[in-house]
C-alpha positions, 0 to 999 in steps of 0.5 A: 516937872519934865519927863523922858524915856530912859534905858538901863543896861541890864538884861531881861533875864535879870529883870525876870529873876528879880520879879520872880523873887518879888512875886513869890514873896508877895504870895507868901505874905498874902499881899493883895494889891500894890501900886506896881506889879512885881515886874515894875517893882523889879525894874524900879529896884534895878534902876535904883541900884544900877543908876543910883537914882534917888527915891524922888526921881524913882517916884516921879518916873514910876508914878509912886511916892518917894516913900513907896519907892523906898519901901519897894527898894528896901524889900527887894534888897532884903530878899536879894541879900538873903540869897547871898551864901555864907562864907563856908557854903560859898567856899564849898561851892568853889571847891565843887566848881573846880576853882583852883585859886581865889583872890580876896580883896577889900574895897571901900564903899564911900558914904556921905558921913561927915568929918566927925564920924571918925570910925568911918574915915579910911586913912588909906582912901582919905574919905569916909566909907565902909570896908567890904571884903570880897572873894573872887575867882581868877576869872573875876567872878564873885564868890562871896562878899562880907558884911560892912565894917567902918572904913578905918578897919584894916583889911587883915583885921576885917578878914579875921573878924569875918573868919576868912583865914579859918574858912580858907584853911578848911577849904584848902584852896590856894589863895592869892592876897595883896600886901594888906593881908601880910601875916595871914599865912600864919593862920591859913597856909593856903594864902600867899602874899607878896614878899616884903623884900626888895631883892630882884628875885622877890620883885620878880615873884611879886610881879608874877603874883600881881599878874595872877591876882589882877583878873580876880580884882576885877570883881570890885570894879564890877561891883562899882559899875552899879552906881548906887555904890559910888557914894551911899546916901543911906545909913552906912550899916546898909552897905553890906546888904546892898553889896550882897544884893548886887553880888547875887545879881552879878552871879545871876548874870554869870549863871543865866546870862 
């Protein structure tokens, strides 16, 4: 086997952040010895999430077994995901931060499920995956991400399952949603969706709506910049935890650089 040096486009502060979480966890559980110190484990985890390298590749690069790589990643993802805020708390923080508009959007995390797994098949995307709901600010920064539902789930149905209309109504923040959420205004008047009509005034209003919504939809693009989310090779049920962990890392970049 050949080895080579490589880099990952993440900051030192983010590495230190993850290492600190791991270090405190090890102290809490009384872990005496590990094959990798907290800093090396944090780097292994970030390489896996950012570059999508397999556990065999990680093991070869960090001098541990594939099974150890898997355990290290699962541990860190669980710790990071636990730091993701609940929807009500995330919206309260958005109010405190002075956010005047929010953008909800659904994204599909592709999986390697076979054709027989019909619940995971998204007719819209013509592939298998898991539906994740994302709420972002107009600046594209992530506010909240949901758990995972089978890819066949419609965005409006997913929003109702996660209680998004109820919490948006309680928060009272104006929200701009795409056509997938048409009808949600009956449950939350603060949510505005495009018009269905094709009259010129309605078309003009829809174009303005799309321009305002566009920057917020960058949040999904930022999530997909982490290659692990391009196509999951693990159980689809883990998609939500992976997205939440990555959202925590994204928000740390916004807060701490």
